C-alpha positions as CSV (number, residue, x, y, z in Angstrom):
1,M,0.1,0.1,0.0
2,K,1.2,3.4,-1.1
3,L,-0.3,6.2,0.7
4,L,-1.4,9.2,-2.1
5,G,-3.2,11.6,0.1
6,A,-4.8,12.5,3.4
7,R,-7.5,14.7,4.2
8,L,-9.0,15.6,7.4
9,H,-12.5,17.0,7.7
10,P,-12.4,17.3,10.7
11,F,-10.2,15.6,12.3
12,G,-8.6,17.5,15.8
13,K,-7.5,21.0,15.5
14,F,-8.2,21.0,11.8
15,A,-11.8,21.5,10.0
16,D,-10.8,20.4,6.7
17,A,-6.9,20.0,5.9
18,S,-5.0,17.9,3.2
19,W,-1.9,16.6,2.1
20,D,-0.5,15.2,-0.8
21,L,1.7,12.4,-0.2
22,T,2.5,11.1,-3.8
23,R,6.3,11.9,-3.4
24,P,8.6,9.4,-3.1
25,L,9.9,10.9,-0.2
26,V,7.3,13.1,2.2
27,V,8.4,15.3,5.4
28,V,6.1,16.5,7.6
29,H,8.0,19.5,9.2
30,G,6.8,22.3,11.6
31,P,7.1,23.6,14.9
32,N,5.1,22.7,17.8
33,E,1.0,22.2,17.4
34,F,1.6,22.6,14.0
35,G,-0.5,19.5,13.3
36,K,2.1,16.6,12.5
37,S,1.0,13.8,15.5
38,T,-2.7,15.0,14.3
39,L,-1.8,13.8,11.0
40,R,-0.5,10.4,12.2
41,H,-2.8,9.4,14.4
42,A,-5.8,10.2,11.4
43,I,-3.8,7.8,9.4
44,V,-3.8,5.0,12.2
45,H,-7.4,5.8,12.8
46,A,-8.2,5.7,9.3
47,L,-6.7,2.1,8.8
48,F,-7.5,0.6,11.8
49,T,-10.4,2.2,13.8
50,P,-13.7,0.7,12.9
51,T,-16.8,3.3,12.9
52,N,-19.4,1.2,14.2
53,L,-17.7,1.7,17.9
54,T,-19.5,1.1,21.2
55,A,-19.9,4.6,23.0
56,A,-17.2,3.8,25.5
57,R,-15.1,2.8,22.9
58,Q,-16.2,5.8,20.8
59,K,-15.2,7.9,23.8
60,Q,-12.2,6.1,24.7
61,T,-10.4,6.3,20.8
62,I,-11.9,8.3,18.4
63,M,-13.7,11.2,20.3
64,P,-10.5,13.3,22.1
65,W,-10.3,14.0,17.9
66,F,-13.7,15.3,17.7
67,P,-13.2,19.3,17.3
68,L,-14.1,21.1,20.5
69,P,-15.7,22.4,21.8
70,T,-18.7,21.3,20.7
71,G,-17.7,18.9,18.1
72,D,-19.7,15.8,17.6
73,H,-17.8,13.8,14.7
74,A,-14.8,12.7,13.1
75,A,-13.6,12.5,9.6
76,V,-10.8,11.2,7.6
77,T,-10.6,10.1,3.9
78,L,-7.4,8.6,2.6
79,A,-6.5,7.8,-1.2
80,F,-3.8,5.1,-1.4
81,Q,-2.7,2.5,-4.1
82,H,-2.7,-1.2,-3.7
83,A,-2.2,-4.0,-6.2
84,G,-2.0,-1.5,-9.3
85,R,-5.3,0.2,-8.2
86,T,-6.0,4.0,-6.9
87,W,-8.0,3.2,-3.9
88,T,-10.2,6.1,-1.7
89,L,-11.1,5.1,2.2
90,D,-13.6,7.4,4.0
91,K,-14.5,7.1,7.9
92,H,-16.8,9.1,9.5
93,W,-16.5,8.9,13.2
94,G,-19.4,10.0,15.3
95,A,-22.6,11.5,14.4
96,G,-23.6,9.9,11.3
97,N,-20.6,7.2,11.9
98,A,-20.1,6.2,8.3
99,C,-17.5,4.4,6.3
100,R,-16.9,3.2,2.6
101,L,-13.6,1.8,0.7
102,S,-13.9,2.1,-3.2
103,D,-11.8,1.4,-6.0
104,G,-13.5,3.6,-8.8
105,T,-15.4,0.1,-9.5
106,S,-16.5,-1.6,-6.7
107,T,-17.3,0.3,-3.1
108,I,-17.9,-2.0,0.4
109,A,-19.4,0.5,3.1
110,D,-19.8,-2.3,5.8
111,P,-17.7,-1.6,8.5
112,G,-16.3,-5.1,9.2
113,A,-15.9,-6.1,5.8
114,V,-13.6,-2.7,5.2
115,Q,-12.0,-3.4,7.8
116,S,-11.4,-6.6,6.6
117,Q,-10.1,-5.6,3.2
118,L,-7.9,-3.2,4.5
119,A,-6.4,-6.2,6.8
120,A,-6.0,-8.3,3.8
121,M,-3.9,-5.2,2.1
122,L,-1.8,-4.1,4.5
123,A,1.1,-6.0,5.2
124,H,1.9,-5.1,8.8
125,D,-0.9,-4.7,12.1
126,E,-1.9,-2.3,14.2
127,A,0.7,-2.5,16.7
128,T,3.6,-2.4,14.1
129,F,2.4,0.5,12.4
130,R,1.5,2.6,15.3
131,H,4.9,1.5,17.4
132,V,7.5,1.4,14.4
133,L,6.1,2.9,11.0
134,F,4.3,5.8,12.9
135,T,5.9,6.1,16.3
136,G,5.7,9.4,17.3
137,Q,9.0,11.3,18.5
138,A,8.2,11.0,22.1
139,E,7.3,7.4,21.7
140,L,10.7,6.4,20.0
141,E,12.2,5.4,23.3
142,Q,9.3,3.2,24.1
143,T,9.7,1.8,21.0
144,L,13.6,1.2,20.9
145,A,13.1,-0.4,24.2
146,A,10.0,-2.8,23.0
147,I,12.0,-4.0,20.2
148,K,14.9,-5.0,22.3
149,A,12.6,-6.7,24.9
150,N,11.2,-8.3,22.5
151,S,13.4,-8.7,19.5
152,K,13.4,-12.6,18.5
153,A,9.4,-12.5,18.4
154,L,9.4,-9.2,16.5
155,R,9.8,-9.1,12.4
156,D,13.4,-7.8,11.3
157,I,13.2,-4.3,10.4
158,R,15.4,-4.9,7.5
159,D,12.6,-6.9,5.8
160,V,9.7,-3.8,6.3
161,M,12.0,-1.5,4.9
162,K,12.6,-4.2,2.2
163,L,9.0,-3.7,1.5
164,A,9.2,-0.2,1.3
165,A,12.1,-0.5,-1.3
166,D,10.5,-2.7,-3.3
167,A,7.1,-0.6,-3.4
168,T,9.4,2.4,-5.0
169,G,12.0,1.1,-7.4
170,D,14.4,3.3,-5.9
171,V,16.3,2.5,-2.9
172,D,19.3,0.3,-3.4
173,E,18.3,-2.6,-0.9
174,Q,21.9,-3.3,-0.1
175,K,22.9,0.1,0.5
176,L,19.1,0.8,2.9
177,R,20.3,-2.4,4.7
178,Q,24.0,-1.0,5.7
179,V,22.4,1.8,6.4
180,L,20.3,0.5,8.8
181,D,22.3,-2.1,10.1
182,A,24.7,0.4,11.2
183,K,21.9,2.9,12.5
184,I,20.5,-0.2,14.3
185,A,24.1,-1.4,16.0
186,G,25.0,2.3,16.9
187,A,21.5,2.5,18.4
188,F,21.9,-0.3,20.4
189,S,25.5,0.5,21.6
190,R,24.5,3.5,22.9
191,W,21.6,1.9,24.6
192,D,23.8,-0.8,27.0
193,Q,26.1,2.1,27.7
194,T,23.4,3.6,29.7
């Protein structure tokens, strides 16, 4: 799966904002409170949080992203490519909750079926996305500790990066592997010294 774009309408601090993610490398950079983490959370929620939540589960997971002070819903639209087709995922939580996954020729609107289809499209589970691929700066230290503690049970990060390299076709796998090996060795070396 390759993300092409994200629209938050509304989600958190954004009433309606869009990001073009079509370039080979996308860097989201800005000062504190710019919305970097909000965008990250919106993408992860769109991929993994169903829209047919119980009231208690909605309050716990998605309601913090309803616009303040009186927002009653949050919505995210993602565009992505998978298996040679362009897909659109629309999720709307809260008042009038709904979801839709479409490739332009067929549409899935049942929340369970949407989540099943997304699970089949994604190469990794929610934990891998949240704690490795989409980890935030503040969570990175916890992620490194979890990787170190569970290194035998976790999929090799180089395999994850190889999948990304294969998807774009412009990354030399051997060079990427060498860089990752050096970075990982350096991180664990510094970790062991503390």
